[in-house]
SEPAZA-174590 format. One line per 3 residues: number of its first residue (from 1); for each residue x, y, z of C-alpha. Coordinates in Angstrom, 2 decimals, decimal comma. Layout:
NUM) X:Y:Z ~ ...
***
This chain:
1) 37,63:33,02:12,79 ~ 35,67:29,85:13,57 ~ 34,03:28,14:10,63
4) 30,31:28,95:10,35 ~ 27,92:26,10:11,13 ~ 25,25:25,22:8,64
7) 21,64:26,27:9,30 ~ 19,21:23,84:7,67 ~ 15,51:22,95:7,67
10) 16,17:20,26:10,26 ~ 17,44:22,86:12,76 ~ 13,90:24,17:13,40
13) 12,19:22,45:16,34 ~ 8,90:22,84:18,21 ~ 8,55:22,34:21,94
16) 5,97:19,71:22,81 ~ 4,05:18,72:25,91 ~ 5,45:19,87:29,28
19) 8,62:21,21:27,62 ~ 6,59:24,23:26,45 ~ 6,68:25,35:30,08
22) 9,61:23,53:31,62 ~ 12,20:24,87:29,17 ~ 10,81:28,42:29,04
25) 8,96:29,11:32,34 ~ 9,59:32,86:32,21 ~ 7,25:33,18:29,20
28) 4,30:32,19:31,43 ~ 5,40:33,18:34,92 ~ 7,48:36,25:34,09
31) 10,66:34,71:35,52 ~ 12,40:31,39:36,12 ~ 13,51:32,59:39,57
34) 11,65:32,77:42,89 ~ 9,34:35,47:41,52 ~ 8,11:33,11:38,79
37) 7,65:30,30:41,30 ~ 5,56:32,65:43,45 ~ 3,40:33,62:40,51
40) 2,55:29,94:39,99 ~ 1,01:30,00:43,48 ~ -1,10:32,99:42,49
43) -2,32:31,16:39,37 ~ -3,76:28,30:41,43 ~ -5,10:30,61:44,14
46) -6,84:32,81:41,56 ~ -8,96:29,88:40,31 ~ -10,31:29,32:43,82
49) -10,93:33,07:44,23 ~ -12,93:33,17:40,98 ~ -15,20:30,45:42,38
52) -15,74:32,26:45,68 ~ -16,47:35,57:43,96 ~ -19,21:33,93:41,92
55) -20,80:32,85:45,22 ~ -19,58:29,24:45,39 ~ -17,87:28,74:48,71
58) -16,81:31,47:51,14 ~ -13,57:29,99:52,44 ~ -10,15:29,25:50,92
61) -7,32:27,43:52,74 ~ -3,68:27,74:51,67 ~ -1,07:25,48:53,25
64) 2,70:25,93:53,06 ~ 4,54:22,71:53,87 ~ 8,08:22,31:55,20
67) 9,15:20,31:52,14 ~ 8,37:23,31:49,88 ~ 5,07:21,95:48,59
70) 1,92:24,10:48,55 ~ -1,76:23,25:48,82 ~ -4,79:25,35:47,87
73) -8,26:24,17:48,88 ~ -11,58:25,80:48,06 ~ -15,22:24,87:48,64
76) -16,58:25,82:45,25 ~ -18,27:23,68:42,65 ~ -15,22:21,55:41,91
79) -13,29:21,52:38,64 ~ -15,15:19,66:35,87 ~ -12,93:16,70:34,98
82) -15,32:14,41:33,04 ~ -15,52:13,68:29,33 ~ -16,00:16,69:27,04
85) -18,01:15,65:23,97 ~ -17,32:18,87:22,06 ~ -13,53:18,53:22,45
88) -13,66:14,70:22,45 ~ -11,26:14,65:25,42 ~ -11,50:14,48:29,15
91) -11,62:17,89:30,79 ~ -8,90:16,96:33,30 ~ -6,60:16,29:30,34
94) -7,52:19,61:28,75 ~ -7,22:21,69:31,91 ~ -4,08:20,18:33,41
97) -2,17:19,17:30,27 ~ -3,24:21,49:27,44 ~ -2,19:25,13:27,15
100) -4,97:27,60:26,36 ~ -7,78:25,36:27,61 ~ -10,19:26,78:30,19
103) -13,71:27,86:31,07 ~ -13,16:31,64:31,17 ~ -13,06:32,67:27,54
106) -16,73:33,69:27,45 ~ -16,92:36,02:30,45 ~ -18,44:38,74:28,26
109) -21,20:36,58:26,85 ~ -22,91:35,13:29,89 ~ -20,37:32,42:30,67
112) -19,79:30,62:33,95 ~ -17,68:33,47:35,32 ~ -18,64:37,13:34,95
115) -15,47:38,64:36,45 ~ -12,48:36,38:36,35 ~ -8,85:36,55:37,46
118) -8,04:33,62:35,21 ~ -8,40:34,40:31,52 ~ -6,01:32,59:29,26
121) -6,24:28,93:30,22 ~ -2,53:28,89:31,05 ~ -2,05:29,02:34,83
124) -3,29:25,59:35,90 ~ -1,56:23,69:33,11 ~ 1,66:25,72:33,39
127) 1,87:25,16:37,15 ~ 1,29:21,43:36,72 ~ 3,98:21,20:34,04
130) 6,50:23,10:36,16 ~ 5,97:20,91:39,23 ~ 7,96:18,01:40,60
133) 4,56:16,50:41,37 ~ 0,94:17,60:41,65 ~ -1,89:15,85:43,46
136) -5,50:16,84:42,77 ~ -8,65:16,00:44,73 ~ -12,04:17,15:43,41
139) -15,46:16,65:44,97 ~ -18,50:17,15:42,75 ~ -21,45:15,33:41,26
142) -21,53:12,82:44,18 ~ -17,99:11,65:43,41 ~ -14,44:12,22:44,58
145) -11,89:12,40:41,77 ~ -8,13:12,18:42,21 ~ -5,24:12,82:39,82
148) -1,47:12,53:40,13 ~ 1,14:14,21:37,91 ~ 4,92:14,07:37,84
151) 7,04:16,60:35,89 ~ 4,19:17,45:33,56 ~ 2,88:13,92:32,91
154) -0,18:12,21:34,35 ~ 0,44:8,99:36,24 ~ -2,45:6,56:36,56
157) -5,24:8,50:34,87 ~ -8,39:9,73:36,62 ~ -9,51:7,87:39,73
160) -13,21:8,08:40,63 ~ -15,06:6,91:43,76 ~ -18,50:7,62:45,21
163) -18,75:10,48:47,70 ~ -21,91:10,82:49,78 ~ -21,22:14,03:51,69
166) -22,67:17,32:50,45 ~ -19,48:19,43:50,39 ~ -17,84:20,17:47,05
169) -14,64:21,83:45,97 ~ -11,08:21,39:44,71 ~ -7,83:20,72:46,56
172) -4,52:20,92:44,71 ~ -1,11:20,17:46,24 ~ 2,10:20,57:44,25
175) 5,80:21,03:44,70 ~ 7,62:23,45:42,38 ~ 10,40:21,74:40,46
178) 14,02:22,86:40,95 ~ 14,71:21,71:37,41 ~ 12,36:24,50:36,23
181) 12,87:27,31:38,76 ~ 16,23:28,43:40,09 ~ 14,70:28,85:43,56
184) 11,57:27,31:45,09 ~ 11,73:28,20:48,81 ~ 8,87:30,71:48,88
187) 8,94:32,69:52,15 ~ 5,84:32,74:54,31 ~ 5,76:36,55:53,99
190) 4,81:36,17:50,31 ~ 1,78:34,05:51,24 ~ 0,74:36,49:53,94
193) 0,92:39,47:51,58 ~ -0,87:37,84:48,66 ~ -3,65:36,31:50,75
196) -4,21:39,53:52,73 ~ -4,57:41,47:49,47 ~ -7,11:38,98:48,17
199) -9,12:39,23:51,38 ~ -9,18:43,02:50,98 ~ -10,76:42,95:47,52
202) -12,98:39,91:48,05 ~ -15,17:41,07:50,90 ~ -16,92:38,35:52,84
205) -14,51:35,56:51,84 ~ -12,55:33,90:54,66 ~ -8,91:33,13:53,89
208) -6,82:30,84:56,05 ~ -3,05:30,37:55,78 ~ -1,53:27,32:57,46
211) 2,25:27,41:57,71 ~ 3,92:24,15:58,71 ~ 6,67:24,52:61,29
214) 8,49:21,95:63,37 ~ 5,89:20,50:65,69 ~ 2,77:21,52:63,81
217) 1,13:24,40:61,97 ~ 0,77:28,12:62,69 ~ -2,46:29,58:61,33
220) -3,25:33,07:60,02 ~ -6,76:34,25:59,13 ~ -7,73:37,12:56,82
223) -11,21:38,53:56,49 ~ -12,54:41,99:55,54 ~ -16,30:42,18:55,86
226) -16,44:45,56:54,11 ~ -13,47:44,98:51,85 ~ -11,49:48,04:50,77
229) -13,27:50,38:53,21 ~ -12,16:48,28:56,20 ~ -8,66:48,14:54,75
232) -8,47:51,92:54,30 ~ -9,62:52,50:57,87 ~ -7,13:49,94:59,12
235) -4,30:51,69:57,28 ~ -5,31:55,17:58,41 ~ -5,54:54,23:62,08
238) -7,28:56,41:64,63 ~ -7,40:60,21:64,43 ~ -5,24:60,43:61,31
241) -7,84:61,52:58,76 ~ -8,70:65,01:57,55 ~ -11,96:63,80:56,03
244) -14,49:61,01:56,24 ~ -13,98:57,79:54,29 ~ -16,03:57,68:51,09
247) -17,02:54,55:49,20 ~ -18,16:54,97:45,61 ~ -19,34:52,13:43,42
250) -20,74:52,08:39,91 ~ -20,95:50,21:36,61 ~ -20,39:51,28:33,02
253) -20,75:49,53:29,65 ~ -18,57:50,46:26,70 ~ -15,89:49,34:24,30
256) -12,16:49,90:23,72 ~ -12,68:50,63:20,02 ~ -15,71:51,31:17,82
259) -15,50:47,98:16,01 ~ -15,10:45,92:19,20 ~ -17,96:44,56:21,34
262) -19,24:46,26:24,48 ~ -18,22:44,94:27,88 ~ -19,04:45,78:31,48
265) -16,78:47,35:34,07 ~ -17,62:47,60:37,77 ~ -15,74:50,21:39,81
268) -15,24:50,43:43,57 ~ -13,29:53,25:45,21 ~ -12,53:53,87:48,88
271) -11,09:57,36:49,33 ~ -10,10:59,69:52,17 ~ -7,54:62,42:52,87
274) -4,91:62,74:55,60 ~ -1,84:64,83:56,39 ~ -0,21:61,91:58,21
277) -0,83:58,73:56,20 ~ -0,76:57,91:52,49 ~ -2,13:54,91:50,59
280) -2,58:54,26:46,88 ~ -3,38:50,77:45,61 ~ -5,14:49,42:42,52
283) -6,75:46,02:41,94 ~ -8,52:44,64:38,89 ~ -10,52:41,43:38,95
286) -8,85:41,13:42,39 ~ -5,31:41,08:40,95 ~ -3,04:43,65:42,60
289) -1,88:46,02:39,87 ~ 1,66:46,61:41,10 ~ 2,41:48,68:37,98
292) -1,01:50,33:37,84 ~ -1,80:50,94:34,21 ~ -5,09:52,59:33,24
295) -6,57:52,88:36,80 ~ -3,50:54,83:37,90 ~ -3,76:57,13:34,88
298) -7,46:57,69:35,56 ~ -6,99:58,52:39,26 ~ -4,20:61,01:38,49
301) -6,28:62,68:35,79 ~ -9,54:62,92:37,74 ~ -8,19:64,04:41,12
304) -5,87:66,72:39,76 ~ -8,60:68,01:37,44 ~ -11,32:68,22:40,07
307) -9,22:69,52:42,97 ~ -7,58:72,13:40,72 ~ -11,04:73,22:39,54
310) -12,22:73,60:43,14 ~ -9,15:75,63:44,13 ~ -9,74:77,98:41,19
313) -13,45:78,20:41,90 ~ -12,81:79,22:45,53 ~ -9,91:81,58:44,66
316) -7,42:79,75:46,85 ~ -4,47:80,07:44,45 ~ -2,18:83,06:45,11
319) -0,46:84,98:42,31 ~ 2,83:83,18:42,94 ~ 1,39:79,65:43,20
322) 2,09:76,95:40,66 ~ -0,65:74,62:39,47 ~ -1,00:71,54:41,63
325) 0,41:68,20:40,48 ~ -0,66:64,70:41,41 ~ 2,31:64,43:43,77
328) 0,72:67,18:45,87 ~ -2,55:65,23:45,99 ~ -0,87:61,86:46,64
331) 0,94:63,31:49,67 ~ -2,39:63,52:51,50 ~ -4,40:60,80:49,74
334) -5,66:57,39:50,79 ~ -7,29:55,59:47,88 ~ -7,96:51,97:47,08
337) -9,45:51,04:43,72 ~ -10,98:47,62:43,12 ~ -12,44:47,22:39,66
340) -13,82:44,30:37,67 ~ -14,53:43,86:33,99 ~ -15,87:41,14:31,72
343) -13,00:41,88:29,31 ~ -9,54:42,74:30,60 ~ -6,28:43,36:28,77
346) -3,26:42,89:31,01 ~ 0,32:43,86:30,33 ~ 1,19:40,12:30,39
349) 0,34:36,86:32,14 ~ 1,59:38,22:35,49 ~ -1,35:40,71:35,48
352) 0,51:43,58:37,18 ~ -1,05:46,28:34,99 ~ -4,30:46,53:33,06
355) -4,38:48,51:29,81 ~ -8,03:48,80:28,62 ~ -8,84:52,22:27,17
358) -12,53:52,06:28,09 ~ -11,73:51,24:31,73 ~ -9,59:54,39:31,90
361) -12,28:56,57:30,29 ~ -15,00:55,13:32,52 ~ -12,97:55,70:35,68
364) -12,09:59,30:34,78 ~ -15,73:60,14:34,17 ~ -16,90:58,28:37,29
367) -14,33:59,84:39,62 ~ -14,76:63,40:38,33 ~ -18,53:63,14:38,76
370) -18,34:61,75:42,30 ~ -15,66:64,22:43,40 ~ -17,68:67,16:42,09
373) -20,76:66,08:44,03 ~ -18,68:65,34:47,14 ~ -17,14:68,83:47,11
376) -20,55:70,47:46,69 ~ -22,15:68,48:49,51 ~ -19,16:68,63:51,89
379) -17,69:72,13:51,59 ~ -15,80:71,99:54,89 ~ -14,03:68,79:53,87
382) -13,42:70,13:50,36 ~ -11,74:73,22:51,86 ~ -9,53:71,03:54,07
385) -8,49:68,97:51,03 ~ -7,75:72,06:48,91 ~ -5,75:73,74:51,68
388) -3,67:70,61:52,38 ~ -2,96:70,07:48,69 ~ -1,84:73,72:48,40
391) 0,47:73,26:51,41 ~ 1,95:70,20:49,74 ~ 2,39:72,08:46,45
394) 4,11:75,06:48,08 ~ 6,41:72,76:50,08 ~ 7,30:70,84:46,93
397) 8,02:73,99:44,92 ~ 10,17:75,43:47,70 ~ 12,10:72,19:48,10
400) 12,55:71,88:44,35 ~ 13,82:75,46:44,11 ~ 16,30:74,83:46,91
403) 17,44:71,59:45,32 ~ 17,92:73,21:41,92 ~ 19,89:76,10:43,41
406) 22,19:73,72:45,26 ~ 22,57:71,57:42,16 ~ 23,24:74,66:40,05
409) 25,97:75,84:42,40 ~ 27,60:72,44:42,68 ~ 27,30:71,77:38,97
412) 28,75:75,18:38,20 ~ 31,78:74,35:40,33 ~ 32,24:70,99:38,67
415) 31,66:72,36:35,17 ~ 34,09:75,23:35,73 ~ 36,71:72,83:37,03
418) 36,24:70,50:34,08 ~ 36,74:73,40:31,69 ~ 40,16:74,23:33,18
421) 42,90:73,34:30,74 ~ 45,00:70,27:31,66 ~ 43,14:69,70:34,95
424) 42,85:65,93:35,57 ~ 40,00:65,04:37,95 ~ 39,60:61,90:40,06
427) 36,64:59,50:40,03 ~ 35,48:59,71:43,64 ~ 32,71:62,17:44,55
430) 33,44:61,75:48,27 ~ 34,98:65,08:49,31 ~ 36,43:63,52:52,47
433) 38,72:61,40:50,26 ~ 39,50:63,68:47,34 ~ 43,03:65,16:47,08
436) 44,24:67,88:44,71 ~ 47,93:67,98:43,72 ~ 49,09:71,36:42,40
439) 52,22:70,51:40,43 ~ 54,97:72,40:38,64 ~ 54,59:72,29:34,87
442) 53,52:69,76:32,26 ~ 56,39:67,32:32,87 ~ 55,43:66,95:36,54
445) 51,78:66,61:35,44 ~ 52,68:63,58:33,31 ~ 54,63:61,92:36,12
448) 51,89:62,55:38,70 ~ 49,14:61,28:36,38 ~ 50,94:57,94:36,12
451) 51,82:57,72:39,82 ~ 48,50:58,85:41,34 ~ 45,56:56,78:42,49
454) 42,98:58,01:39,99 ~ 40,16:57,03:42,34 ~ 40,78:59,96:44,72
457) 43,82:61,98:43,51 ~ 43,46:64,81:40,99 ~ 46,23:66,91:39,40
460) 46,47:70,46:38,05 ~ 49,69:71,98:36,69 ~ 50,76:75,60:37,10
463) 52,49:76,96:34,05 ~ 55,57:78,83:35,27 ~ 55,71:81,26:38,16
466) 52,39:82,79:39,15 ~ 51,84:86,39:40,26 ~ 53,02:87,54:43,65
469) 49,58:88,11:45,16 ~ 50,98:90,21:48,02 ~ 52,33:92,81:45,61
472) 49,55:92,85:42,95 ~ 46,16:94,50:43,12 ~ 42,99:92,43:42,72
475) 42,33:93,58:39,19 ~ 45,65:92,15:38,03 ~ 45,25:89,00:40,14
478) 41,88:88,12:38,63 ~ 43,18:88,71:35,13 ~ 45,67:85,88:35,70
481) 44,34:82,73:34,06 ~ 46,61:80,53:36,20 ~ 45,14:81,96:39,41
484) 41,50:81,93:38,29 ~ 41,91:78,35:37,06 ~ 43,18:77,30:40,49
487) 40,26:79,05:42,19 ~ 37,75:77,31:39,90 ~ 39,27:73,91:40,62
490) 39,23:74,52:44,39 ~ 35,50:75,28:44,11 ~ 35,17:77,28:47,34
493) 35,46:80,81:45,91 ~ 37,50:83,72:47,36 ~ 37,36:85,71:50,60
496) 37,60:89,13:49,00 ~ 34,92:91,54:47,88 ~ 35,97:93,31:44,72
499) 34,42:94,18:41,40 ~ 37,59:92,87:39,77 ~ 36,61:89,25:40,35
502) 35,13:87,47:37,33 ~ 31,46:86,47:37,33 ~ 32,37:82,79:37,56
505) 34,42:83,36:40,75 ~ 32,03:82,96:43,69 ~ 32,12:84,28:47,23
508) 33,97:81,99:49,61 ~ 32,05:79,04:51,08 ~ 34,07:76,29:52,71
511) 31,21:73,82:52,18 ~ 31,81:74,09:48,43 ~ 35,47:73,06:48,71
514) 35,88:69,97:46,55 ~ 38,96:68,55:48,31 ~ 39,99:67,20:51,69
517) 43,64:68,03:50,99 ~ 45,25:70,65:48,72 ~ 48,82:69,43:48,18
520) 51,49:71,66:46,61 ~ 54,02:69,49:44,84 ~ 57,11:71,20:43,37
523) 60,77:70,37:42,67 ~ 63,24:70,49:45,54 ~ 65,23:73,38:44,05
526) 65,27:77,16:44,17 ~ 62,63:77,56:41,45 ~ 60,43:74,91:43,05
529) 60,57:76,60:46,44 ~ 59,68:79,94:44,89 ~ 56,69:78,51:42,98
532) 55,54:76,78:46,15 ~ 55,74:80,04:48,08 ~ 53,85:81,95:45,38
535) 51,02:79,39:45,48 ~ 50,89:79,61:49,29 ~ 50,81:83,38:49,01
538) 47,86:83,21:46,62 ~ 45,93:80,95:48,99 ~ 46,83:83,12:51,97
541) 45,55:86,30:50,32 ~ 42,47:84,95:48,52 ~ 41,29:82,09:50,78
544) 43,20:82,12:54,11 ~ 40,54:79,96:55,76 ~ 41,92:77,00:53,81
547) 45,19:77,38:55,73 ~ 43,48:77,99:59,05 ~ 41,30:74,87:58,55
550) 44,36:72,71:57,82 ~ 43,44:71,97:54,22 ~ 46,79:72,99:52,64
553) 49,83:70,69:52,52 ~ 53,27:70,53:50,91 ~ 54,46:67,23:49,41
556) 58,05:66,86:50,54 ~ 60,37:65,44:47,88 ~ 63,66:63,61:48,71
559) 66,90:65,52:48,19 ~ 69,03:62,43:47,56 ~ 68,66:58,90:46,22
562) 71,36:56,62:47,71 ~ 71,85:53,15:46,22 ~ 73,93:50,31:47,65
565) 73,70:46,96:45,90 ~ 69,94:46,22:45,72 ~ 68,92:48,69:48,43
568) 67,83:52,31:48,00 ~ 67,55:55,08:50,59 ~ 65,65:58,32:50,05
571) 67,07:61,17:52,13 ~ 64,84:64,20:52,64 ~ 67,41:66,19:54,65
574) 71,19:66,40:55,01 ~ 70,78:64,70:58,39 ~ 68,95:61,72:56,80
577) 71,66:61,54:54,14 ~ 74,35:61,32:56,82 ~ 72,42:58,64:58,72
580) 72,05:56,55:55,55 ~ 75,76:56,83:54,74 ~ 76,64:55,85:58,30
583) 74,45:52,76:57,95 ~ 76,07:51,83:54,62 ~ 79,59:52,26:55,98
586) 82,45:51,40:53,61 ~ 80,26:49,55:51,14 ~ 80,25:50,73:47,56
589) 77,37:53,09:46,89 ~ 76,12:55,88:44,66 ~ 74,53:59,19:45,65
592) 72,31:60,98:43,19 ~ 70,86:64,42:43,73 ~ 67,06:64,34:43,41
595) 65,79:64,79:39,88 ~ 62,94:67,07:38,95 ~ 59,50:65,56:39,46
598) 59,03:65,21:35,72 ~ 62,05:62,90:35,48 ~ 60,89:60,41:38,13
601) 59,33:57,14:37,06 ~ 55,77:56,39:38,23 ~ 56,74:53,84:40,90
604) 59,26:56,17:42,54 ~ 56,86:59,11:42,32 ~ 54,13:57,10:44,01
607) 56,46:55,78:46,71 ~ 58,09:59,08:47,66 ~ 55,44:61,71:46,95
610) 51,88:60,45:46,40 ~ 51,03:57,19:48,18 ~ 49,39:58,02:51,55
613) 51,30:55,24:53,34 ~ 54,82:56,28:52,25 ~ 54,74:59,98:51,35
616) 55,66:62,89:53,62 ~ 53,21:65,78:53,85 ~ 53,81:69,09:55,58
619) 50,60:70,65:56,89 ~ 50,61:74,45:56,65 ~ 49,62:75,78:60,09
622) 50,48:79,50:60,52 ~ 50,80:80,53:64,15 ~ 48,85:83,64:63,35
625) 47,98:85,75:60,32 ~ 50,47:88,54:61,14 ~ 53,46:86,20:61,36
628) 52,45:84,48:58,11 ~ 52,13:87,83:56,31 ~ 55,53:88,86:57,66
631) 57,12:85,63:56,44 ~ 55,53:85,86:53,01 ~ 56,59:89,52:52,72
634) 60,15:88,55:53,54 ~ 60,14:86,04:50,73 ~ 58,09:87,99:48,21
637) 58,39:91,67:49,09 ~ 60,37:94,41:47,35 ~ 63,77:93,31:48,69
640) 64,70:91,20:45,65 ~ 68,30:90,59:46,69 ~ 67,30:89,55:50,19
643) 64,65:87,17:48,88 ~ 67,10:85,47:46,46 ~ 69,76:85,10:49,11
646) 67,24:83,69:51,61 ~ 65,87:81,11:49,18 ~ 69,29:79,92:48,04
649) 70,49:79,43:51,61 ~ 67,33:78,30:53,40 ~ 64,79:77,06:50,84
652) 65,27:73,37:51,69 ~ 64,63:74,24:55,33 ~ 61,11:75,53:54,60
655) 59,83:72,88:56,90 ~ 61,05:75,08:59,78 ~ 58,13:77,45:59,03
658) 55,59:74,67:59,42 ~ 54,51:71,71:61,48 ~ 54,77:68,18:60,09
661) 51,37:66,45:60,21
***
């Protein structure tokens, strides 16, 4: 064990300056990968959006340059960068170089911004610190101010020059630093998506995206005069709505806890219903709530409550119906929520979910009230909504019942197979690959387990000679544990109708067969041939379709192992033995009669019996059922002496009764 290092007072360090961001960017941006780099763009863009929402400037321009740099320009009031007497520092130094410095901490007490995307005074500084460079141009107070930063440090201070034109605003260009983010090549699709979403929830603001390409710029414009209503109509398209589009807006004042101050929340909802199109999106302070949070909880609560109440009130539920769920509503719902609040609690700096309790309570109350009035005033549309939701519910319940029944049947087969003693399953769930080896006894089981490919080859041993299924009645057959275990492992059930079958033995269904090949693998001796024949007889009587469909095989084992120097021949017939000896000639060699399967080592077992590329399989293909029954009766009927004599003389020629695949 390595010697422990000492841990002293001097081992504690504090990150300072830009290193607070550069060494741990994921704390601010949620990731140090491309996603974090993209969020830095949103941080700068959100400052410009806050200005436009307050009524200062109605246009924002975002430029994506070929070198990976980004520029955001607005026409607001311009960032204050002069000297701050209260803090005794320049504002540019506070805003661009100091974490937790900003002008949006007093949104709930009449501050500069009422509803703000930016909250924590982190985004601007963090983006600057994580950049290879940042250039800033600000127009305000009759002056043009410029700043330049490199890797978190200001170069050259604040430059000021007179500016006589009347336009104001801020323009920031920066290049994300590869030393901070693992990837900085932000695709143009990200800009399109983010800017389009901001245009949706900031009605009346023009957004322009300029994407530099070889030879110039391509330009994309985004503008929604009526915000979320225009967006909902755009998504729905023509003639796809069951109802009209409703727009509900309202304000509430409240608090998240009794001892906390009141704050204001403004709610906007665009809602319609369709049996062709679905839409469900939430925004708060214009940030897209990818993970929802309290608005999502409120919508689910209010819509299920009010639609369920209407269905009950109008007696539209039948006796067999289940209560509707939100899934049934969502399948025919188009809803966009855009809310704003003077206090907002987000899941983290990435602002993908808002968590305020009061916002949830206010939305539930607001939505329930507006839905109730809507249903009263628009009975025809309310009936359409209720009927479509009921259709969705009944379809869901029916599909779920079907799925559970299928799962129950399949699981029952798997569970039954797994409960079979000494059955060794394979890993693959792909039935087209799975192979089942039925082997003779525990010793062969051990050899096959080592030689098999455990990905797709499973093994089950039969313990001794099984019943002759041609001579026994069904009651005795289904009392045999060996036979019922084999049936359970096959999974497809049996093709006989009898009360003797156990409850866990199902009616035959080829679709439930768990194997592409059923391979009988026994020793190449009299006992092995008899066990093989008994297994074939069982399959023939209980599930003959498996033979007719070509699912049953015999693994042919070599009769002789012939060794000459460092070469080995495996002879499967007397003819192959003679050919091998002819090839060897007068050279010294040894001939060994094939051992039982349990005595073979894993490599030999794989080579001769199990590996798909080197094994020999005999596919069982009866010419017709009558001939097969006649053959089986010859081998397993009442003529015991005839059967024994036939097996001793002709057992190794069993291949004559089959076709080699």
